[in-house]
C-alpha positions as CSV (number, residue, x, y, z in Angstrom):
1,X,-7.7,24.2,21.0
2,X,-6.7,24.2,17.5
3,X,-5.3,27.1,15.6
4,X,-5.6,25.6,12.1
5,X,-9.1,24.9,10.9
6,X,-9.9,21.5,9.4
7,X,-12.4,22.8,6.9
8,X,-11.9,22.7,3.2
9,X,-9.2,24.9,1.8
10,X,-10.0,28.4,0.5
11,X,-10.2,29.2,-3.1
12,X,-7.4,31.0,-4.8
13,X,-9.7,34.2,-5.4
14,X,-10.6,34.2,-1.6
15,X,-6.7,34.0,-0.7
16,X,-5.9,36.7,-3.2
17,X,-8.5,39.0,-1.9
18,X,-7.5,38.2,1.7
19,X,-4.0,38.8,1.0
20,X,-4.3,42.1,-1.0
21,X,-6.6,43.5,1.7
22,X,-4.1,42.7,4.5
23,X,-1.1,44.1,2.3
24,X,-3.1,47.4,1.6
25,X,-3.9,47.9,5.3
26,X,-0.3,47.1,6.3
27,X,0.9,49.9,3.9
28,X,-1.7,52.2,5.2
29,X,-0.5,51.9,8.6
30,X,3.3,52.1,7.8
31,X,2.8,55.3,5.9
32,X,0.8,56.7,8.8
33,X,3.8,56.4,11.1
34,X,5.1,59.8,12.5
35,X,8.8,60.0,12.4
36,X,10.3,57.6,15.0
37,X,6.8,56.4,16.2
38,X,4.6,53.4,15.5
39,X,1.6,53.7,13.1
40,X,-1.1,56.1,14.2
41,X,-3.7,53.5,13.0
42,X,-2.8,49.8,12.7
43,X,-6.0,48.2,11.4
44,X,-4.4,45.1,9.8
45,X,-4.6,43.0,12.9
46,X,-8.2,43.6,13.4
47,X,-8.8,42.9,9.8
48,X,-7.1,39.7,10.0
49,X,-9.0,38.5,13.0
50,X,-12.3,39.6,11.3
51,X,-11.3,37.6,8.2
52,X,-10.6,34.5,10.2
53,X,-13.9,34.7,12.3
54,X,-16.0,35.3,9.3
55,X,-14.4,32.9,6.9
56,X,-13.2,29.9,8.9
57,X,-11.6,28.3,5.6
58,X,-9.0,30.9,6.0
59,X,-7.8,29.8,9.5
60,X,-5.6,26.9,8.0
61,X,-2.0,26.8,6.9
62,X,-2.8,28.6,3.7
63,X,-4.6,31.5,5.3
64,X,-2.0,32.0,8.0
65,X,0.9,31.8,5.3
66,X,-0.7,34.3,3.2
67,X,-1.2,36.7,6.0
68,X,2.4,36.3,7.0
69,X,3.5,37.0,3.6
70,X,1.4,40.1,3.5
71,X,2.8,41.6,6.6
72,X,6.4,40.7,5.7
73,X,6.0,42.1,2.1
74,X,4.7,45.4,3.4
75,X,7.6,46.0,5.7
76,X,10.2,45.0,3.1
77,X,8.9,47.2,0.3
78,X,8.9,50.1,2.8
79,X,12.6,49.6,3.8
80,X,12.4,47.5,6.9
81,X,15.1,45.0,7.5
82,X,14.2,41.2,7.3
83,X,14.9,40.6,10.9
84,X,12.7,43.5,12.2
85,X,10.1,42.4,9.7
86,X,10.0,38.8,11.0
87,X,9.9,40.0,14.6
88,X,7.1,42.5,14.1
89,X,5.1,39.9,12.0
90,X,5.6,37.4,14.8
91,X,4.1,39.7,17.2
92,X,1.1,40.6,15.0
93,X,0.2,37.0,14.1
94,X,0.6,35.7,17.7
95,X,-1.6,38.4,19.1
96,X,-4.3,37.7,16.4
97,X,-3.9,34.0,17.2
98,X,-4.5,34.4,20.9
99,X,-7.6,36.6,20.4
100,X,-9.0,34.2,17.7
101,X,-8.6,31.1,19.8
102,X,-10.5,32.7,22.6
103,X,-13.3,33.7,20.5
104,X,-13.5,30.6,18.4
105,X,-13.6,28.2,21.3
106,X,-15.9,30.2,23.4
107,X,-19.5,28.8,23.4
108,X,-20.9,32.3,24.4
109,X,-19.4,34.2,21.4
110,X,-21.8,34.9,18.7
111,X,-20.0,36.0,15.4
112,X,-22.9,38.2,14.6
113,X,-22.6,40.0,17.9
114,X,-26.3,39.8,18.7
115,X,-25.9,39.9,22.6
116,X,-24.1,41.8,25.4
117,X,-22.0,38.8,26.2
118,X,-20.5,38.7,22.7
119,X,-19.4,42.3,23.1
120,X,-17.8,41.6,26.5
121,X,-15.9,38.6,25.0
122,X,-14.8,40.6,22.0
123,X,-13.4,43.2,24.6
124,X,-11.6,40.3,26.5
125,X,-10.3,38.7,23.3
126,X,-9.1,42.0,21.9
127,X,-7.3,42.9,25.2
128,X,-5.6,39.5,25.1
129,X,-4.6,40.0,21.5
130,X,-3.2,43.3,22.2
131,X,-1.4,42.2,25.2
132,X,0.3,39.1,23.6
133,X,1.4,41.1,20.6
134,X,2.7,43.9,22.9
135,X,4.6,41.4,25.0
136,X,6.4,39.8,21.8
137,X,7.1,43.0,20.2
138,X,8.5,44.7,23.4
139,X,12.2,44.2,22.4
140,X,11.8,45.8,19.2
141,X,9.4,48.5,20.5
142,X,12.0,49.5,23.2
143,X,14.8,49.7,20.7
144,X,12.8,51.8,18.2
145,X,11.2,54.2,20.5
146,X,13.7,54.2,23.4
147,X,11.0,53.3,26.1
148,X,11.2,51.1,29.2
149,X,9.5,47.7,29.4
150,X,6.0,49.1,30.7
151,X,6.0,52.1,28.2
152,X,6.7,49.7,25.3
153,X,3.9,47.4,26.4
154,X,1.3,50.2,27.1
155,X,2.1,52.1,24.0
156,X,1.6,49.1,21.6
157,X,-1.3,47.4,23.6
158,X,-3.3,50.7,23.6
159,X,-2.9,51.2,19.8
160,X,-3.9,47.6,19.2
161,X,-6.9,47.6,21.5
162,X,-8.6,50.7,20.0
163,X,-8.4,49.4,16.5
164,X,-9.8,46.0,17.5
165,X,-12.7,47.6,19.3
166,X,-13.4,50.1,16.6
167,X,-13.0,47.9,13.4
168,X,-13.9,44.3,14.5
169,X,-17.6,44.8,15.2
170,X,-18.1,46.3,11.7
171,X,-16.2,43.5,10.2
172,X,-18.2,40.9,11.8
173,X,-21.6,42.5,11.4
174,X,-21.2,42.7,7.6
175,X,-22.1,38.8,7.7
176,X,-25.2,39.9,9.4
177,X,-28.4,40.2,7.4
178,X,-29.5,43.4,9.2
179,X,-30.0,46.3,6.9
180,X,-27.4,49.1,7.0
181,X,-29.9,51.9,6.4
182,X,-32.1,53.2,9.3
183,X,-35.6,51.6,9.4
184,X,-38.2,53.5,7.4
185,X,-40.6,52.8,10.4
186,X,-38.8,55.6,12.5
187,X,-40.4,58.1,10.4
188,X,-39.1,61.6,11.1
189,X,-36.4,60.4,13.5
190,X,-34.9,58.2,10.8
191,X,-31.9,60.4,10.0
192,X,-31.9,62.6,13.2
193,X,-29.3,60.5,15.3
194,X,-26.9,60.7,12.3
195,X,-27.5,64.3,11.8
196,X,-26.8,65.0,15.5
197,X,-23.6,62.7,15.4
198,X,-22.4,64.9,12.5
199,X,-23.2,68.1,14.3
200,X,-21.4,66.8,17.4
201,X,-18.4,66.1,15.4
202,X,-18.3,69.5,13.8
203,X,-18.6,71.1,17.2
204,X,-15.8,69.0,18.6
205,X,-13.5,70.3,15.7
206,X,-14.6,73.8,16.4
207,X,-14.4,74.0,20.1
208,X,-11.6,71.5,21.0
209,X,-10.2,70.9,24.3
210,X,-10.1,67.6,26.3
211,X,-14.0,67.5,26.4
212,X,-14.3,67.3,22.7
213,X,-13.5,63.8,23.0
214,X,-16.8,62.9,24.4
215,X,-19.0,65.3,22.3
216,X,-20.2,62.4,20.1
217,X,-21.1,60.1,23.0
218,X,-24.9,61.1,23.4
219,X,-25.4,60.8,19.6
220,X,-23.6,57.5,19.4
221,X,-26.0,56.1,22.2
222,X,-28.9,57.6,20.2
223,X,-27.7,55.6,17.2
224,X,-27.5,52.5,19.4
225,X,-31.0,52.8,20.7
226,X,-32.7,53.4,17.3
227,X,-30.4,51.9,14.5
228,X,-29.3,48.2,13.6
229,X,-26.1,47.0,15.1
230,X,-24.5,47.1,12.0
231,X,-25.0,50.8,11.5
232,X,-24.2,51.6,15.0
233,X,-20.9,49.8,14.7
234,X,-20.1,51.7,11.5
235,X,-20.7,55.0,13.3
236,X,-18.6,53.9,16.2
237,X,-15.8,53.0,13.8
238,X,-15.9,56.4,12.0
239,X,-15.9,58.3,15.3
240,X,-13.0,56.3,17.0
241,X,-10.6,56.1,14.1
242,X,-11.6,59.7,12.9
243,X,-10.7,61.2,16.4
244,X,-7.3,59.5,16.4
245,X,-6.6,60.6,12.9
246,X,-7.9,64.3,13.5
247,X,-5.7,64.5,16.7
248,X,-2.6,63.1,14.9
249,X,-3.1,65.7,12.0
250,X,-3.8,68.5,14.5
251,X,-7.5,69.1,13.2
252,X,-8.6,68.3,16.7
253,X,-6.9,70.5,19.3
254,X,-6.9,69.1,22.9
255,X,-5.5,72.2,24.5
256,X,-2.0,70.7,25.0
257,X,1.1,71.7,23.1
258,X,2.2,68.1,22.7
259,X,0.9,64.8,23.7
260,X,3.2,62.7,25.8
261,X,3.4,59.0,26.0
262,X,1.0,58.8,29.1
263,X,-1.6,61.1,27.3
264,X,-1.3,59.0,24.0
265,X,-1.9,55.7,25.9
266,X,-4.8,57.3,27.9
267,X,-6.4,58.7,24.8
268,X,-6.2,55.5,22.8
269,X,-7.7,53.4,26.0
270,X,-10.3,56.1,26.2
271,X,-11.3,55.5,22.6
272,X,-11.5,51.8,23.0
273,X,-13.8,52.2,26.2
274,X,-15.8,54.8,24.3
275,X,-16.5,52.2,21.5
276,X,-17.8,49.6,24.1
277,X,-20.6,51.8,25.3
278,X,-22.7,52.2,22.0
279,X,-21.9,48.5,21.1
280,X,-23.2,47.2,24.4
281,X,-26.3,49.5,24.3
282,X,-26.9,48.3,20.6
283,X,-26.6,44.6,21.7
284,X,-28.9,45.1,24.6
285,X,-31.4,46.8,22.4
286,X,-31.3,44.0,19.7
287,X,-31.5,41.4,22.3
288,X,-34.7,43.2,23.7
289,X,-36.1,43.4,20.0
290,X,-35.6,39.7,19.6
291,X,-37.4,38.9,22.8
292,X,-40.2,41.1,21.9
293,X,-40.5,39.4,18.4
294,X,-40.2,36.1,20.0
295,X,-43.2,37.0,22.5
296,X,-45.2,38.4,19.8
297,X,-44.8,35.2,17.6
298,X,-45.6,33.0,20.6
299,X,-48.8,35.0,21.2
300,X,-49.8,34.9,17.5
301,X,-49.0,31.2,16.7
302,X,-50.4,28.0,18.0
303,X,-47.8,26.1,20.1
304,X,-48.9,22.7,18.8
305,X,-49.1,23.2,15.1
306,X,-46.8,26.3,14.6
307,X,-49.5,28.1,12.5
308,X,-51.4,31.3,13.5
309,X,-53.6,31.0,16.6
310,X,-57.1,32.4,16.7
311,X,-55.8,35.8,17.9
312,X,-53.0,35.9,15.4
313,X,-55.3,34.9,12.6
314,X,-57.9,37.6,13.2
315,X,-55.0,40.1,13.8
316,X,-53.7,39.3,10.3
317,X,-57.1,39.6,8.8
318,X,-57.1,43.3,9.5
319,X,-53.8,43.8,7.8
320,X,-55.1,41.9,4.8
321,X,-58.1,44.1,4.7
322,X,-56.1,47.4,4.4
323,X,-56.1,46.9,0.7
324,X,-60.0,46.6,0.3
325,X,-59.9,46.6,-3.6
326,X,-59.2,42.7,-3.8
327,X,-61.2,39.7,-3.4
328,X,-60.6,37.3,-0.6
329,X,-61.4,33.5,-0.5
330,X,-62.2,32.0,2.9
331,X,-62.2,28.3,3.9
332,X,-63.2,26.8,7.2
333,X,-61.9,23.3,7.7
334,X,-62.8,20.7,10.2
335,X,-61.2,17.3,10.9
336,X,-64.0,14.7,10.6
337,X,-64.7,12.6,13.7
338,X,-61.7,14.0,15.6
339,X,-63.2,13.2,19.0
340,X,-63.2,9.4,17.9
341,X,-59.4,9.7,17.1
342,X,-58.7,11.1,20.7
343,X,-61.0,8.6,22.4
344,X,-59.6,5.5,20.4
345,X,-56.0,6.4,20.1
346,X,-55.3,8.8,22.8
347,X,-54.6,12.6,23.1
348,X,-51.1,12.1,21.8
349,X,-52.3,10.7,18.7
350,X,-54.8,13.5,18.2
351,X,-52.0,15.9,18.5
352,X,-50.1,14.2,16.0
353,X,-53.0,14.5,13.7
354,X,-53.4,18.1,14.2
355,X,-49.8,18.7,13.6
356,X,-49.6,16.7,10.5
357,X,-52.9,18.2,9.0
358,X,-51.5,21.8,9.6
359,X,-48.2,20.9,7.9
360,X,-50.1,19.4,5.0
361,X,-52.3,22.4,4.5
362,X,-49.2,24.7,4.8
363,X,-47.3,23.0,2.2
364,X,-50.4,22.7,-0.2
365,X,-51.3,26.3,0.1
366,X,-49.8,29.3,-1.9
367,X,-47.3,31.5,-0.3
368,X,-49.9,34.4,-0.1
369,X,-52.5,32.2,1.8
370,X,-52.9,32.7,5.6
371,X,-53.8,29.6,7.8
372,X,-54.8,29.7,11.4
373,X,-56.1,27.2,14.0
374,X,-59.3,28.6,15.4
375,X,-59.6,26.0,18.2
376,X,-59.7,22.4,18.6
377,X,-59.8,20.6,15.2
378,X,-61.0,23.6,13.3
379,X,-58.9,25.5,10.9
380,X,-59.4,28.6,8.8
381,X,-57.7,29.8,5.6
382,X,-57.7,33.2,3.8
383,X,-56.7,33.3,0.1
384,X,-56.0,36.9,-1.2
385,X,-57.1,37.4,-4.8
386,X,-58.9,34.2,-5.1
387,X,-62.5,34.0,-6.6
388,X,-65.2,31.4,-5.8
389,X,-64.0,28.8,-8.2
390,X,-60.1,29.2,-7.3
391,X,-61.2,28.8,-3.7
392,X,-63.2,25.8,-4.4
393,X,-60.6,24.0,-6.4
394,X,-58.0,24.6,-3.8
395,X,-60.3,23.4,-1.0
396,X,-60.8,20.2,-3.0
397,X,-57.1,19.8,-3.4
398,X,-56.6,20.2,0.2
399,X,-59.5,17.5,1.0
400,X,-57.9,15.0,-1.5
401,X,-54.5,15.3,-0.2
402,X,-55.7,14.4,3.4
403,X,-58.0,11.8,2.3
404,X,-55.5,10.0,-0.1
405,X,-52.4,10.0,2.2
406,X,-53.1,8.0,5.4
407,X,-51.5,9.3,8.6
408,X,-48.8,7.2,10.3
409,X,-48.9,8.3,13.9
410,X,-46.4,5.9,15.7
411,X,-44.3,3.1,14.6
412,X,-46.2,-0.2,15.0
413,X,-49.6,1.3,14.5
414,X,-51.6,0.8,11.2
415,X,-52.0,3.9,9.1
416,X,-55.0,6.2,10.1
417,X,-57.5,7.5,7.5
418,X,-58.4,11.2,8.2
419,X,-60.7,13.2,6.2
420,X,-61.6,16.9,6.2
421,X,-65.0,18.8,5.6
422,X,-64.5,22.2,4.0
423,X,-66.8,25.2,3.7
424,X,-66.0,28.0,1.1
425,X,-67.1,31.5,0.8
426,X,-65.6,34.7,-0.9
427,X,-65.5,38.4,-0.1
428,X,-65.8,40.1,-3.4
429,X,-64.0,43.2,-4.5
430,X,-67.0,45.5,-4.0
431,X,-68.7,43.2,-1.3
432,X,-69.9,45.4,1.6
433,X,-70.0,42.5,4.0
434,X,-67.5,42.4,7.0
435,X,-65.0,39.6,6.8
436,X,-66.5,38.0,9.9
437,X,-69.8,37.6,8.0
438,X,-68.1,35.8,5.1
439,X,-66.3,33.5,7.7
440,X,-69.6,32.8,9.2
441,X,-71.1,31.8,5.9
442,X,-68.1,29.5,5.2
443,X,-68.7,28.0,8.7
444,X,-72.2,27.3,7.8
445,X,-71.1,25.7,4.6
446,X,-68.7,23.7,6.6
447,X,-71.5,22.2,8.7
448,X,-73.7,21.6,5.7
449,X,-70.7,19.4,4.5
450,X,-70.5,17.5,7.7
451,X,-74.4,17.1,7.7
452,X,-74.2,15.7,4.2
453,X,-71.8,12.8,5.1
454,X,-68.5,14.6,5.8
455,X,-65.2,14.3,3.7
456,X,-66.4,17.0,1.2
457,X,-66.5,20.6,0.1
458,X,-69.5,22.8,0.2
459,X,-69.6,26.3,-1.3
460,X,-71.7,29.2,0.4
461,X,-74.3,30.9,-1.8
462,X,-73.2,34.1,-3.3
463,X,-74.0,37.3,-1.5
């Protein structure tokens, strides 16, 4: 396992932003320390691991040196001794390195957190990072806080773990292309989970008591079921860190006069485990959504050519016809003498011809066009906003490309000449015919083309 990345060195601007963000978070944590205690919220280590996992170029000597400089500088400018600063910085960096190496070298970890296994690995790596950091920092923690060995380890570990589990998912998911806002397709439910989460937080502050810690859990789970992982992670971050800050500042009353060490450790570990629940539900929901999309794609697309299948093509037609104030060109395409290709060269060669024809059609058509394989060697194309002449010209272009570029099926075989016969028909803006009728007319024009000698384009008579 390698701690230092071999990728190219980070730019000066990236290092500057990296260092300044770490310095700012270190200062924030230092200023949040109560008297004779450690920081209420120390997010610097989670931020560092997030940077390293997202930007692998920073995981080199320059990046680690910049991080060390930020940690040490924050301690020195706030009055810490150099010896204590070096000890604490070593604890922080060694903990981050342990967690980073586990995640970086795990084949089951996805930086975009799209599956439940990634959440579990993140929890394991966070616990490892927190434990290593706590063990290294234990001598200083015992001296500063006057604790025994176990108390010092548990106090540091719990503080680290909750920050990792609250902040790391949000940092990693910023690299995801998921939208942050709720999907408009949710309709009236679009903002309901967020509103419920806000109401739960207000009730927790008003009612207080130990039970107030879980008031937000149902709303968080609702967010996890309906919202993208990125938004769910952000909501979880706000709840976990907000709860800790509200308790530290006295805004959230738990019903006890003073929190002892055991209560603080239990509270932090509880917040860390609370973060796992919505993240896991969100990951499972995202996995289910990807599986459904994959199944729908498989059902709507032809396995051999990758274009729309017959069912998928006619399903897409219905969507195209929602805007009826547009003309639509239709092409029916057939590979000439395809049976002879199968009989002479074998079905494997026939499959290669089908795949290559589909690929050439796809690359020759405009982006708005829709192409499907209706069965065997027959293809259909829909051309939104194309009149009869435009459709005919495009059909001729397709025919010429297939005719003029022989197919090389397998090494050692001579190039194979393949031709197309194409029928063209158009559904006008005010045409009352059904699209199936227009496709039928294009199909009749196709068979006229084949009957007239093949390798040509025929246009159906106007309606």
